C-alpha positions in Angstrom: -50.2 3.3 4.8 -49.3 3.5 8.4 -50.2 0.9 11.1 -50.3 2.7 14.6 -49.9 1.1 18.0 -51.1 3.0 21.0 -49.3 2.9 24.4 -50.5 4.7 27.4 -46.9 4.7 29.1 -43.3 3.9 28.6 -43.8 0.3 29.8 -46.5 -0.3 27.2 -44.3 1.3 24.6 -41.3 -0.8 25.3 -43.5 -4.0 25.4 -44.8 -3.1 21.8 -41.3 -2.4 20.7 -40.2 -5.9 21.8 -42.9 -7.6 19.8 -43.4 -5.4 16.8 -41.3 -3.7 14.0 -41.7 -0.1 14.7 -40.5 2.6 12.1 -41.2 5.7 14.1 -42.5 7.1 17.5 -45.1 9.9 18.0 -44.8 10.8 21.8 -46.6 13.3 24.0 -44.4 15.0 26.5 -46.8 14.7 29.5 -47.6 11.3 30.5 -49.7 9.9 33.4 -46.6 8.3 34.9 -43.2 9.7 36.3 -41.7 9.4 32.8 -42.1 12.0 30.2 -42.2 11.5 26.5 -38.4 12.3 26.0 -37.5 9.8 28.6 -39.6 7.1 26.9 -38.0 8.1 23.5 -34.6 7.7 25.1 -35.5 4.2 26.5 -37.0 3.1 23.2 -33.9 4.3 21.3 -31.8 2.1 23.8 -33.7 -0.9 22.4 -33.7 0.3 18.8 -30.9 2.7 17.9 -31.8 5.6 15.8 -35.5 5.2 16.1 -37.1 8.3 14.7 -39.4 10.3 17.1 -41.7 13.2 17.0 -42.5 15.0 20.2 -46.1 16.5 20.4 -46.6 18.9 23.3 -48.2 21.9 24.5 -45.1 22.6 26.6 -43.0 25.6 25.5 -40.2 25.6 28.1 -36.6 26.1 26.8 -35.5 23.1 28.8 -37.8 20.7 26.9 -36.8 22.3 23.6 -33.1 21.8 24.5 -33.6 18.3 25.5 -35.4 17.4 22.4 -32.8 19.2 20.2 -30.0 17.4 21.9 -31.8 14.0 21.3 -32.6 15.0 17.6 -36.4 14.8 18.3 -38.4 17.4 16.4 -41.3 19.0 18.2 -44.8 19.8 17.1 -47.1 22.0 19.1 -50.6 20.8 20.1 -53.0 20.6 18.5 -50.8 18.5 16.3 -51.7 18.9 12.6 -52.2 15.9 10.4 -50.0 17.5 7.7 -47.0 18.0 10.2 -47.3 14.4 11.3 -47.5 13.3 7.7 -44.5 15.4 6.9 -42.5 13.7 9.8 -43.5 10.2 8.6 -42.7 10.8 5.2 -39.1 11.5 6.2 -38.8 8.2 8.0 
C-alpha cells in the first residue's frame, strides 16, 4: 500500500522530505505560493536525487510541457485518474 503525506506548499514538502522516507511525489502545477509544482519537484530532487515525480495539472501550455519533459516528470491532466496515478506508482 501507499502512505501519502500532504503538503500545501514547497516549504511543507521539503520539511516532510527531511523527516520521512519518500518514494515519489505527486505535484500540482499551480500552488498558492510563488513556487509552481515543477519548482518544488526541482528543490526536492536537490535533496533526494532522482526522486520520481508526477505532475498533475490542468495547464496545457507548451512551456510547462517542455519544462516537465526536460526534468523527466510525466504529466497527467486533471481530473487525475486513479488508474493513471497507480500506473505511475507501480513504476516507482
